[in-house]
C-alpha positions, 0 to 999 in steps of 0.5 A, spaced: 637 744 837 638 737 836 632 738 831 635 743 827 642 739 827 639 733 824 635 737 819 641 740 817 645 734 816 640 729 813 637 735 808 645 737 807 647 730 805 640 727 802 638 733 798 644 738 797 647 745 798 641 749 796 636 745 800 641 746 806 641 754 805 634 754 805 634 751 812 639 756 814 635 762 811 628 759 815 632 758 821 631 765 825 624 766 823 622 759 825 625 760 832 622 767 833 615 764 833 618 758 837 620 762 842 614 766 842 610 760 843 615 758 849 614 764 852 606 764 852 606 757 855 611 759 860 607 765 862 601 761 863 604 756 867 606 761 872 598 761 875 598 753 875 604 753 879 601 758 884 595 754 885 599 748 886 603 751 891 597 754 895 594 747 894 588 750 891 586 744 887 579 746 884 582 753 882 588 749 879 583 745 874 579 751 872 586 754 871 588 749 866 581 748 863 582 756 861 589 755 859 587 749 854 581 754 851 586 760 850 592 755 847 587 754 842 585 761 841 592 763 841 594 757 837 589 759 831 592 766 831 599 765 831 598 760 826 594 765 821 599 770 823 606 766 822 603 763 815 601 770 812 608 773 815 613 768 812 614 770 805 614 778 807 619 776 813 624 772 808 623 778 803 625 783 809 631 778 810 633 779 803 633 771 802 636 769 795 630 768 790 634 761 788 632 758 795 626 762 798 621 757 795 625 752 800 625 756 806 617 758 805 616 750 804 619 749 811 616 755 814 609 753 812 609 746 814 612 748 821 607 754 822 602 749 820 603 745 826 603 751 831 597 748 835 601 741 836 608 745 838 603 749 843 600 743 846 607 740 847 610 746 850 604 747 855 603 740 857 610 739 859 610 746 862 604 744 867 608 737 869 614 741 871 609 746 875 607 740 878 614 737 880 615 732 874 621 734 870 622 727 868 616 726 864 618 732 859 625 730 859 623 723 857 618 726 852 623 731 848 628 725 848 623 720 845 621 726 840 628 727 838 629 720 836 623 720 832 625 726 829 631 722 827 628 716 824 622 720 821 628 725 817 631 719 815 625 716 812 622 722 809 628 725 806 632 719 804 627 714 803 621 718 800 625 723 797 621 729 800 626 734 801 625 740 805 618 738 806 619 731 809 624 734 814 619 739 816 613 734 817 618 730 821 619 735 826 612 736 827 610 729 828 616 728 833 613 734 837 606 730 837 609 724 839 612 728 845 605 731 846 602 725 847 607 722 852 606 728 856 598 727 856 599 720 858 602 722 864 597 728 866 591 723 865 594 719 871 594 725 876 588 725 880 589 733 881 588 733 874 581 729 873 577 735 870 570 736 871 564 739 866 564 745 871 571 746 870 570 748 863 565 754 864 568 760 862 572 764 867 574 771 864 577 773 871 582 767 870 583 768 862 585 776 863 590 774 869 593 768 864 593 773 858 597 778 862 602 773 864 603 769 858 602 775 853 608 779 856 613 773 856 611 771 849 612 779 847 619 779 851 621 772 847 619 774 840 622 781 841 629 778 843 629 773 837 
């Protein structure tokens, strides 16, 4: 929410009312994709929580490796699908022709960063499953501050307009992902071995059942 509020304030002040309206028109389409991603990663993390609770550390590492692979595959698919669907959805919502260009720009940049957004949401979900809710909280605080600073820089100093606001959000998410990965690298139970990366179709199927159902639920609600 803070991301959107900051984007709204800075774009409204620094670019103008038309750009502000374009952000508003793009808002729910952006949230639909974001909620779908959050549902997917939350569903994946259920199996991590189960393995951790049962103290099946080897199985936990295998599950995490399969999650990384699935996040990459789903990330590529969601990126392509959302980029292709952005303009038709704006037209379906009867977006005013005078602002549809700005809305498209915002959505195209956001959706191009889908892999970054999936990576952060997955890393933070894994940490919470392992009992660490502090690191994801700090990560999102860091990202929020970074988003404000980058918004001010890109919009008010570089005059990149809507494009700058969207780029700032993606970069801020990348910072939060790096912060979570740094914390994960310190955990002994997550020290991956080459054997962990060998494909396990049974684990992948189970993860898909958990992740896809939650992703569809969130997407439909949005």
